[in-house]
VOPAGU-2260 file (C-alpha; in pm, 1 decimal, decimal comma):
REM VOPAGU-2260
SITE   aa  ch    i         X         Y         Z
SITE  MET   A    0    -412,9    1668,5    1042,2
SITE  ARG   A    1    -533,7    1571,1     691,2
SITE  LYS   A    2    -496,2    1227,9     506,5
SITE  HIS   A    3    -440,5    1242,5     145,9
SITE  ARG   A    4    -641,7     996,0     -60,9
SITE  LEU   A    5    -563,4     950,1    -419,1
SITE  PHE   A    6    -838,7     856,7    -663,5
SITE  THR   A    7    -667,5     937,4    -993,5
SITE  PRO   A    8    -609,6     685,2   -1282,7
SITE  GLY   A    9    -243,6     692,3   -1227,1
SITE  PRO   A   10     -32,9     703,2   -1029,6
SITE  THR   A   11    -223,9     502,6    -784,6
SITE  PRO   A   12    -191,0     409,9    -416,3
SITE  VAL   A   13     103,1     201,9    -345,1
SITE  PRO   A   14      55,3     -94,2    -107,6
SITE  THR   A   15     249,9     -77,1     227,8
SITE  GLN   A   16     486,4    -381,8     160,1
SITE  SER   A   17     578,9    -250,6    -157,0
SITE  LEU   A   18     680,4      94,6     -15,5
SITE  LEU   A   19     884,5     -84,2     256,7
SITE  ALA   A   20    1056,4    -299,0     -11,5
SITE  MET   A   21    1152,7      25,8    -179,1
SITE  ALA   A   22    1265,3     168,9     150,3
SITE  HIS   A   23    1549,1     -99,6     184,4
SITE  PRO   A   24    1905,0      33,4     105,6
SITE  ILE   A   25    1977,5      15,3    -259,5
SITE  ASP   A   26    2160,3    -289,5    -394,3
SITE  HIS   A   27    2355,0    -330,9    -704,2
SITE  HIS   A   28    2148,7    -409,2    -996,8
SITE  ARG   A   29    2376,9    -693,3   -1140,5
SITE  LEU   A   30    2391,0    -922,1    -836,7
SITE  ASP   A   31    2215,1   -1243,3    -791,7
SITE  GLU   A   32    1942,4   -1082,5    -566,8
SITE  ALA   A   33    1851,3    -846,3    -844,7
SITE  THR   A   34    1858,3   -1128,1   -1101,5
SITE  GLU   A   35    1617,4   -1338,0    -908,1
SITE  ALA   A   36    1377,7   -1002,2    -852,8
SITE  ILE   A   37    1393,0    -958,6   -1226,4
SITE  LYS   A   38    1299,3   -1323,3   -1318,6
SITE  GLU   A   39    1022,8   -1332,9   -1057,2
SITE  VAL   A   40     877,1   -1010,3   -1189,5
SITE  SER   A   41     909,8   -1122,3   -1534,9
SITE  GLU   A   42     724,6   -1440,2   -1464,3
SITE  ASN   A   43     443,9   -1281,4   -1259,1
SITE  LEU   A   44     396,7   -1012,6   -1543,0
SITE  LYS   A   45     311,2   -1295,3   -1790,1
SITE  LEU   A   46      32,9   -1395,7   -1554,6
SITE  VAL   A   47    -119,9   -1047,5   -1544,5
SITE  PHE   A   48     -57,3   -1024,9   -1927,8
SITE  GLN   A   49    -213,2   -1356,2   -1968,3
SITE  THR   A   50      38,6   -1476,8   -2193,4
SITE  ASP   A   51     324,8   -1716,3   -2246,7
SITE  ASN   A   52     528,7   -1473,7   -2428,5
SITE  ASP   A   53     813,3   -1284,3   -2283,5
SITE  VAL   A   54     741,6    -950,5   -2118,4
SITE  MET   A   55    1024,6    -689,1   -2126,1
SITE  ILE   A   56    1085,4    -446,3   -1856,8
SITE  LEU   A   57    1188,2     -82,2   -1960,3
SITE  THR   A   58    1297,3     162,5   -1722,4
SITE  SER   A   59    1072,7     454,8   -1856,4
SITE  SER   A   60     712,5     569,1   -1844,2
SITE  GLY   A   61     441,4     404,3   -2020,1
SITE  THR   A   62     499,0     638,0   -2325,4
SITE  GLY   A   63     839,1     487,3   -2363,6
SITE  GLY   A   64     666,6     154,0   -2395,0
SITE  LEU   A   65     425,0     293,2   -2662,8
SITE  GLU   A   66     724,5     431,0   -2853,7
SITE  ALA   A   67     947,3     112,0   -2817,7
SITE  SER   A   68     653,5     -67,6   -2996,6
SITE  VAL   A   69     647,0     165,9   -3280,4
SITE  VAL   A   70    1012,0     161,6   -3352,2
SITE  ASN   A   71    1057,2    -210,6   -3318,9
SITE  LEU   A   72     765,9    -298,6   -3550,6
SITE  LEU   A   73     759,0     -53,6   -3825,7
SITE  SER   A   74     988,1     120,1   -4102,1
SITE  PRO   A   75     967,5     473,4   -4261,1
SITE  GLY   A   76     683,7     506,7   -4482,9
SITE  ASP   A   77     476,4     223,3   -4326,0
SITE  ARG   A   78     111,9     295,0   -4280,4
SITE  ALA   A   79     -77,3     226,8   -3970,9
SITE  ILE   A   80    -445,2     267,6   -3839,4
SITE  VAL   A   81    -469,6     478,2   -3544,6
SITE  ILE   A   82    -786,7     478,5   -3319,9
SITE  ARG   A   83    -808,6     828,8   -3182,3
SITE  GLY   A   84   -1086,4     865,2   -2933,8
SITE  GLY   A   85    -900,1    1073,1   -2672,6
SITE  LYS   A   86    -563,6    1205,8   -2551,6
SITE  PHE   A   87    -389,1     865,8   -2546,5
SITE  GLY   A   88    -534,6     730,9   -2874,2
SITE  GLU   A   89    -379,9    1047,8   -3022,7
SITE  ARG   A   90     -56,1    1003,6   -2863,6
SITE  TRP   A   91     -28,1     688,1   -3071,1
SITE  GLY   A   92     -60,4     901,3   -3384,8
SITE  GLU   A   93     180,8    1146,0   -3269,7
SITE  ILE   A   94     447,8     875,7   -3208,9
SITE  CYS   A   95     381,5     725,5   -3546,0
SITE  GLN   A   96     431,4    1087,1   -3712,3
SITE  ALA   A   97     741,7    1152,4   -3521,7
SITE  TYR   A   98     895,0     856,0   -3698,3
SITE  GLY   A   99     764,7     902,1   -4047,2
SITE  ILE   A  100     468,9     652,8   -4034,0
SITE  GLN   A  101     177,3     746,0   -4242,9
SITE  ILE   A  102    -120,2     732,4   -4011,7
SITE  ILE   A  103    -493,1     628,3   -4124,7
SITE  PRO   A  104    -694,3     788,6   -3830,0
SITE  ILE   A  105   -1016,3     657,0   -3725,2
SITE  ASP   A  106   -1152,3     965,8   -3510,5
SITE  LEU   A  107   -1414,3     938,2   -3262,0
SITE  GLU   A  108   -1613,1    1160,3   -3065,7
SITE  TRP   A  109   -1442,6    1174,5   -2721,6
SITE  GLY   A  110   -1650,1     936,7   -2491,0
SITE  LYS   A  111   -1746,5     704,2   -2767,4
SITE  ALA   A  112   -1594,0     355,4   -2811,6
SITE  VAL   A  113   -1471,3     243,8   -3153,1
SITE  ASP   A  114   -1702,2      35,0   -3387,1
SITE  PRO   A  115   -1485,1    -268,2   -3473,5
SITE  SER   A  116   -1646,2    -272,3   -3825,5
SITE  ASP   A  117   -1501,9      63,1   -3882,4
SITE  VAL   A  118   -1149,1     -73,9   -3830,9
SITE  ASP   A  119   -1247,4    -370,2   -4052,9
SITE  ARG   A  120   -1348,5    -153,6   -4338,9
SITE  SER   A  121   -1028,3      63,0   -4301,4
SITE  LEU   A  122    -816,2    -260,3   -4325,9
SITE  ARG   A  123    -998,3    -385,6   -4623,3
SITE  GLU   A  124    -961,8     -39,4   -4802,4
SITE  HIS   A  125    -573,6     -10,8   -4719,8
SITE  GLY   A  126    -441,1    -345,4   -4768,1
SITE  ASP   A  127     -81,8    -248,7   -4707,5
SITE  VAL   A  128    -122,6    -145,0   -4341,8
SITE  LYS   A  129     112,0    -289,0   -4110,2
SITE  ALA   A  130     -33,1    -219,0   -3760,6
SITE  VAL   A  131    -360,1    -110,3   -3578,6
SITE  PHE   A  132    -295,9     102,0   -3269,0
SITE  ALA   A  133    -566,1      94,2   -3012,1
SITE  THR   A  134    -624,4     170,9   -2646,1
SITE  LEU   A  135    -773,5     -88,0   -2406,1
SITE  CYS   A  136    -910,1     193,3   -2161,1
SITE  GLU   A  137    -890,3     541,9   -2312,3
SITE  THR   A  138    -794,6     695,5   -1978,6
SITE  SER   A  139    -882,1    1058,2   -2072,3
SITE  THR   A  140   -1251,9     939,7   -2119,1
SITE  GLY   A  141   -1301,1     625,3   -1918,8
SITE  VAL   A  142   -1398,8     441,7   -2241,4
SITE  LEU   A  143   -1341,5      65,2   -2280,7
SITE  HIS   A  144   -1273,6     -30,3   -2631,2
SITE  ASP   A  145   -1355,4    -373,7   -2756,9
SITE  ILE   A  146   -1000,8    -530,3   -2803,1
SITE  LYS   A  147   -1127,5    -879,1   -2842,9
SITE  SER   A  148   -1320,7    -795,6   -3156,3
SITE  LEU   A  149   -1030,4    -600,4   -3288,5
SITE  ALA   A  150    -789,8    -892,6   -3240,0
SITE  GLU   A  151   -1045,5   -1123,1   -3413,3
SITE  ILE   A  152   -1034,5    -884,2   -3724,2
SITE  THR   A  153    -660,1    -809,8   -3741,8
SITE  SER   A  154    -599,7   -1188,6   -3713,1
SITE  LYS   A  155    -714,7   -1231,2   -4057,3
SITE  THR   A  156    -484,6    -971,3   -4195,2
SITE  GLU   A  157     -97,6    -913,6   -4228,2
SITE  ALA   A  158    -130,6    -616,8   -3977,2
SITE  VAL   A  159     -65,4    -670,8   -3599,3
SITE  LEU   A  160    -273,3    -523,5   -3318,3
SITE  VAL   A  161     -87,0    -304,7   -3070,6
SITE  VAL   A  162    -280,9    -230,3   -2749,9
SITE  ASP   A  163    -192,4      49,8   -2497,7
SITE  ALA   A  164    -306,5    -118,2   -2170,4
SITE  VAL   A  165    -109,0     142,6   -1973,5
SITE  SER   A  166    -398,0     225,6   -1729,4
SITE  ALA   A  167    -618,1     -79,1   -1776,1
SITE  LEU   A  168    -404,7    -403,8   -1719,6
SITE  GLY   A  169    -514,6    -578,8   -1423,4
SITE  ALA   A  170    -843,5    -383,9   -1407,9
SITE  ASP   A  171   -1024,4    -463,4   -1728,0
SITE  GLU   A  172   -1013,8    -789,6   -1906,2
SITE  LEU   A  173    -730,7    -844,1   -2147,4
SITE  ARG   A  174    -640,9   -1206,9   -2259,9
SITE  MET   A  175    -343,7   -1159,1   -2482,3
SITE  ASP   A  176    -286,0   -1510,2   -2592,5
SITE  GLU   A  177    -643,2   -1623,2   -2593,7
SITE  TRP   A  178    -771,0   -1315,6   -2782,0
SITE  GLY   A  179    -460,6   -1322,7   -3029,1
SITE  VAL   A  180    -362,3    -961,0   -2937,8
SITE  ASN   A  181      14,4    -913,2   -3081,3
SITE  VAL   A  182     134,1    -655,1   -2871,1
SITE  VAL   A  183      41,1    -522,8   -2514,2
SITE  VAL   A  184     205,5    -226,2   -2350,2
SITE  SER   A  185     160,9    -120,3   -1980,1
SITE  SER   A  186     319,7      39,9   -1702,8
SITE  SER   A  187     395,6      45,8   -1326,9
SITE  GLN   A  188     185,5     319,5   -1179,3
SITE  LYS   A  189    -178,5     212,9   -1253,3
SITE  GLY   A  190    -316,2    -122,7   -1196,0
SITE  LEU   A  191      28,3    -275,2   -1100,1
SITE  MET   A  192      37,5     -55,0    -777,2
SITE  THR   A  193     401,2      78,3    -800,8
SITE  PRO   A  194     540,8     433,7    -853,2
SITE  PRO   A  195     588,6     564,2   -1208,1
SITE  GLY   A  196     910,3     464,0   -1392,9
SITE  LEU   A  197     850,3     109,5   -1551,6
SITE  ALA   A  198     717,6       9,6   -1874,5
SITE  PHE   A  199     624,9    -335,4   -1981,5
SITE  ILE   A  200     580,2    -473,7   -2334,8
SITE  SER   A  201     518,0    -807,8   -2491,7
SITE  PHE   A  202     533,3    -918,8   -2843,3
SITE  ASP   A  203     379,0   -1264,1   -2984,9
SITE  GLU   A  204     548,3   -1445,5   -3274,6
SITE  LYS   A  205     369,4   -1233,6   -3542,7
SITE  ALA   A  206     491,6    -920,9   -3395,7
SITE  TRP   A  207     868,9   -1059,1   -3358,6
SITE  ARG   A  208     849,3   -1159,7   -3722,9
SITE  MET   A  209     749,7    -810,7   -3813,8
SITE  ALA   A  210    1043,8    -668,3   -3602,4
SITE  GLU   A  211    1290,0    -858,3   -3815,4
SITE  SER   A  212    1245,2    -618,9   -4097,3
SITE  SER   A  213    1184,0    -293,9   -3880,3
SITE  ARG   A  214    1414,0     -25,9   -4006,8
SITE  LEU   A  215    1326,1     256,9   -3777,6
SITE  PRO   A  216    1600,3     384,7   -3544,0
SITE  LYS   A  217    1636,8     226,0   -3200,1
SITE  TYR   A  218    1907,6     198,1   -2932,2
SITE  TYR   A  219    1780,4     220,4   -2580,4
SITE  PHE   A  220    1425,1      75,7   -2701,0
SITE  ASP   A  221    1572,9    -216,6   -2892,2
SITE  LEU   A  222    1347,1    -474,7   -2766,4
SITE  LYS   A  223    1544,8    -766,5   -2897,1
SITE  LYS   A  224    1811,3    -661,7   -2653,2
SITE  ALA   A  225    1564,0    -629,6   -2385,5
SITE  ARG   A  226    1422,2    -975,3   -2455,8
SITE  ASP   A  227    1765,7   -1142,4   -2476,9
SITE  LYS   A  228    1877,8    -980,7   -2148,0
SITE  GLY   A  229    1544,9   -1040,5   -1977,9
SITE  LEU   A  230    1589,5   -1432,1   -2035,5
SITE  GLN   A  231    1914,2   -1399,2   -1835,3
SITE  GLY   A  232    1709,1   -1200,2   -1557,1
SITE  SER   A  233    1882,8    -884,3   -1640,2
SITE  THR   A  234    1817,2    -557,0   -1864,9
SITE  PRO   A  235    2044,7    -413,6   -2142,5
SITE  PHE   A  236    2072,8     -90,2   -1947,3
SITE  THR   A  237    2046,9      21,9   -1577,3
SITE  PRO   A  238    1720,0     -87,6   -1440,8
SITE  ALA   A  239    1525,7     105,7   -1174,5
SITE  ILE   A  240    1587,6    -162,8    -938,4
SITE  SER   A  241    1426,4      -0,9    -642,1
SITE  LEU   A  242    1093,9      -0,3    -847,7
SITE  ILE   A  243    1132,3    -367,4    -943,7
SITE  VAL   A  244    1150,3    -497,7    -602,5
SITE  GLY   A  245     846,9    -295,1    -502,4
SITE  LEU   A  246     676,4    -422,3    -800,9
SITE  ARG   A  247     776,0    -773,9    -692,1
SITE  GLU   A  248     564,1    -717,5    -378,4
SITE  SER   A  249     252,3    -576,3    -567,4
SITE  LEU   A  250     271,2    -849,7    -816,9
SITE  ARG   A  251     280,0   -1110,2    -547,0
SITE  MET   A  252     -46,0    -956,2    -395,5
SITE  ILE   A  253    -208,2    -969,7    -738,4
SITE  VAL   A  254    -101,1   -1330,7    -787,2
SITE  ASN   A  255    -225,6   -1433,4    -441,4
SITE  GLU   A  256    -568,2   -1260,1    -502,8
SITE  GLY   A  257    -576,2   -1439,6    -849,5
SITE  VAL   A  258    -595,6   -1230,5   -1174,7
SITE  GLU   A  259    -955,5   -1304,9   -1240,6
SITE  ASN   A  260   -1039,1   -1210,2    -891,5
SITE  VAL   A  261    -853,5    -875,5    -922,7
SITE  ILE   A  262   -1068,6    -784,0   -1240,3
SITE  ALA   A  263   -1384,4    -884,1   -1070,1
SITE  ARG   A  264   -1297,9    -669,4    -781,2
SITE  HIS   A  265   -1229,5    -370,2   -1018,5
SITE  ALA   A  266   -1571,1    -449,8   -1190,9
SITE  ARG   A  267   -1740,1    -455,2    -858,0
SITE  LEU   A  268   -1608,0    -105,7    -750,6
SITE  ALA   A  269   -1660,8      39,9   -1085,0
SITE  ARG   A  270   -2029,8     -53,0   -1080,4
SITE  ALA   A  271   -2080,1      70,5    -716,4
SITE  THR   A  272   -1912,9     414,9    -847,7
SITE  ARG   A  273   -2141,7     446,0   -1158,5
SITE  GLU   A  274   -2449,6     365,5    -960,0
SITE  ALA   A  275   -2373,5     622,8    -708,3
SITE  ALA   A  276   -2313,3     901,0    -969,3
SITE  ILE   A  277   -2658,6     795,9   -1126,0
SITE  ALA   A  278   -2821,6     813,8    -790,7
SITE  LEU   A  279   -2679,7    1182,0    -744,5
SITE  GLY   A  280   -2842,2    1271,7   -1078,8
SITE  LEU   A  281   -2517,0    1303,4   -1242,0
SITE  GLU   A  282   -2465,0    1170,8   -1614,9
SITE  LEU   A  283   -2172,1     927,0   -1711,8
SITE  PHE   A  284   -1961,2    1042,8   -1983,1
SITE  ALA   A  285   -1819,2     711,6   -2121,9
SITE  GLU   A  286   -2044,2     534,2   -2369,9
SITE  ARG   A  287   -1879,5     185,0   -2253,0
SITE  PRO   A  288   -1736,8     254,2   -1925,4
SITE  ALA   A  289   -1423,7      81,1   -1809,4
SITE  ASN   A  290   -1331,0     -78,5   -1484,9
SITE  THR   A  291   -1017,6     137,9   -1465,7
SITE  VAL   A  292   -1211,8     479,1   -1390,0
SITE  THR   A  293   -1557,8     635,8   -1386,9
SITE  SER   A  294   -1583,1     972,8   -1584,7
SITE  ILE   A  295   -1871,8    1186,9   -1490,6
SITE  LYS   A  296   -1987,9    1497,6   -1653,6
SITE  VAL   A  297   -1968,8    1808,0   -1430,7
SITE  PRO   A  298   -2328,9    1930,6   -1352,2
SITE  ASN   A  299   -2446,0    2264,3   -1473,8
SITE  GLY   A  300   -2350,5    2551,3   -1238,2
SITE  VAL   A  301   -2049,1    2382,6   -1113,3
SITE  ASP   A  302   -1674,8    2475,5   -1213,6
SITE  GLY   A  303   -1525,5    2144,5   -1267,5
SITE  VAL   A  304   -1170,2    2287,7   -1234,5
SITE  LYS   A  305   -1250,7    2465,6    -910,4
SITE  PHE   A  306   -1404,4    2141,3    -777,9
SITE  VAL   A  307   -1095,6    1918,9    -821,5
SITE  LYS   A  308    -882,1    2188,9    -673,2
SITE  MET   A  309   -1113,5    2246,9    -374,8
SITE  MET   A  310   -1115,4    1877,5    -287,9
SITE  ARG   A  311    -761,8    1821,6    -285,7
SITE  SER   A  312    -685,5    2146,0     -78,7
SITE  ARG   A  313    -972,3    2141,7     160,0
SITE  TYR   A  314   -1018,6    1751,1     205,1
SITE  GLY   A  315    -706,3    1587,8      73,5
SITE  ILE   A  316    -914,7    1394,5    -186,8
SITE  THR   A  317    -767,5    1402,3    -516,5
SITE  TYR   A  318    -978,6    1317,8    -824,8
SITE  ALA   A  319    -884,4    1372,0   -1191,6
SITE  GLY   A  320   -1023,2    1640,8   -1387,8
SITE  GLY   A  321   -1086,7    1639,2   -1774,4
SITE  GLN   A  322    -776,5    1675,3   -1998,9
SITE  GLU   A  323    -760,1    1926,5   -2314,4
SITE  LYS   A  324   -1094,5    1967,9   -2447,5
SITE  LEU   A  325   -1270,1    1802,9   -2139,4
SITE  LYS   A  326   -1098,6    2031,8   -1904,4
SITE  GLY   A  327   -1347,9    2135,1   -1633,3
SITE  ARG   A  328   -1620,1    1939,1   -1807,4
SITE  ILE   A  329   -1561,2    1574,9   -1653,5
SITE  ILE   A  330   -1449,4    1451,3   -1318,5
SITE  ARG   A  331   -1261,6    1131,9   -1332,2
SITE  ILE   A  332   -1277,5     900,3   -1020,4
SITE  ALA   A  333   -1041,8     595,1   -1034,2
SITE  HIS   A  334   -1104,2     269,5    -869,7
SITE  LEU   A  335    -782,8     102,6    -970,9
SITE  GLY   A  336    -515,4     -83,3    -837,4
SITE  TRP   A  337    -478,4     -90,9    -431,5
SITE  MET   A  338    -854,3     -16,9    -381,8
SITE  ASP   A  339   -1132,8    -177,0    -188,1
SITE  GLU   A  340   -1497,2    -114,1    -126,6
SITE  PHE   A  341   -1417,7     140,0     153,5
SITE  ASP   A  342   -1211,9     352,4     -98,4
SITE  VAL   A  343   -1512,4     371,5    -305,2
SITE  LEU   A  344   -1728,5     488,1     -32,9
SITE  THR   A  345   -1498,0     742,3      78,5
SITE  ALA   A  346   -1454,9     883,6    -283,9
SITE  ILE   A  347   -1831,1     906,5    -309,9
SITE  GLY   A  348   -1874,7    1055,7      22,3
SITE  GLY   A  349   -1635,4    1327,6     -83,8
SITE  LEU   A  350   -1804,8    1371,2    -404,4
SITE  GLU   A  351   -2138,5    1430,6    -212,3
SITE  ILE   A  352   -1978,1    1669,0      12,7
SITE  GLY   A  353   -1798,1    1877,8    -253,4
SITE  LEU   A  354   -2084,0    1913,5    -491,7
SITE  LYS   A  355   -2300,6    2037,3    -203,5
SITE  GLU   A  356   -2049,2    2309,9    -124,2
SITE  MET   A  357   -2015,9    2394,2    -489,3
SITE  GLY   A  358   -2409,0    2461,3    -492,0
SITE  TYR   A  359   -2527,2    2138,0    -642,6
SITE  PRO   A  360   -2848,4    1988,3    -494,8
SITE  VAL   A  361   -2723,3    1688,0    -299,4
SITE  LYS   A  362   -2957,3    1465,5    -102,0
SITE  PRO   A  363   -2698,4    1352,9     143,4
SITE  GLY   A  364   -2639,6     983,2     162,0
SITE  SER   A  365   -2807,6     914,4    -192,4
SITE  GLY   A  366   -2482,2     839,9    -360,5
SITE  LEU   A  367   -2348,9     644,8     -81,6
SITE  THR   A  368   -2666,3     437,2     -35,9
SITE  ALA   A  369   -2652,8     332,3    -393,4
SITE  ALA   A  370   -2287,8     247,5    -381,2
SITE  MET   A  371   -2339,0      43,4     -64,6
SITE  GLU   A  372   -2633,5    -148,0    -226,7
SITE  ALA   A  373   -2422,5    -227,7    -533,1
SITE  LEU   A  374   -2132,6    -342,4    -327,4
SITE  MET   A  375   -2363,6    -569,9    -101,8
C-alpha cells in the first residue's frame, strides 16, 4: 500500500469536505441552490482578495483569467510593460503579443525579483503605457515580487497594474484595495484548495474605466457580462457548478481560519522548509522566496529529473521539478493550501531519504530537526 502525497504548487491537496461536496449528485446550475452557492463563493472570494470590488468567476484555468484581463483592458496597438522573470511572467507577454499588444519587457534572470525602480523608469520613458503585467509569486522560480511597491508606482500614472496571483493568493500577502492593485487574477487549484477549472478576476474602478474603451475581441471572456450576471448569483455561460460547491467548502475553511492567519500559516511552513534545506547543505534558488513554494537548487551529482520521478514512483511523494531552462536544476516543494506542520515534516523527510538514495551526503534528521525547531 502506498499513500500519494502532493507537494506541487498546483494542483494542491483538496480538503475532505470539499471532495464530499463535489461527490453529491450534480444539480442544475440555474436553480436557487446554485444561485446561493455562487453568491456565497463570490462574497468569500472578496475576503480572500481583500477587496470590496466584485470578483468574477470564470470556468477556465488560471490562464483564461490572464487572457480575460488582457482582452477586457486593452486595444490593438496598445503598449504594456511585462515583467518577465520566469515562465509565467513570460506568459503575460505571450498573451499580449497574441492580441497585437506591443510589449515593453523587463527581463530578469530567473530566480531574481524585479526592482520596482526599473518599472518606474520604464513608465517614465514610455508615457503611453496602458498596463503593467506582473506576478505575485513567479511559480516557476519561487520568487515573490514586491507588488505593494509596484502599485504605489503605477498609482501615479494612467497605467493599470495587473497581477497574476494564480498560485499565491491566500498564501502570500496581497491587499488589493489597501495597496491599490487594479486587477488581480487567480484560480481554484492552488491556495483555494479546489481542483483545476475555475478562474477568478477582480477589477477596480480604474480598470473598469479602461475597460470601457477596450477594442480587443471578446465573447466568452467578456467581463462586463460576467460582472452583471455575477450580481444576480449567476454566470453568463455554464458554470462548473460541482467545482463551485467544492470551492464553497474550501472558502468556508479559509474564512473560519481567518485570511491573515492563513497567510501566517503559509509563512511559517515556508520558513521551516527553507531552514530544513539550508541545514541539509542545499542552496535556495529564489532571491526573494515566496510562502507559496520553496525552490531548491539540485546539488552537484544529483539528477534532478530522476530524483522527482523516483520520489513519485517509489515513495508516492510528488515534488515539482524545474520548468524549461530550469529542468533538472531545481526541486520545488509547495507548502500551499491544505497543508500543516506534519505535511512539511513529511516533505522534508522524503527529501532526506531521496537525496541519500541519489548519493548526496545527508546526515539523517538534520533537515527534520531544523524544520521542527522552526515550527516550534
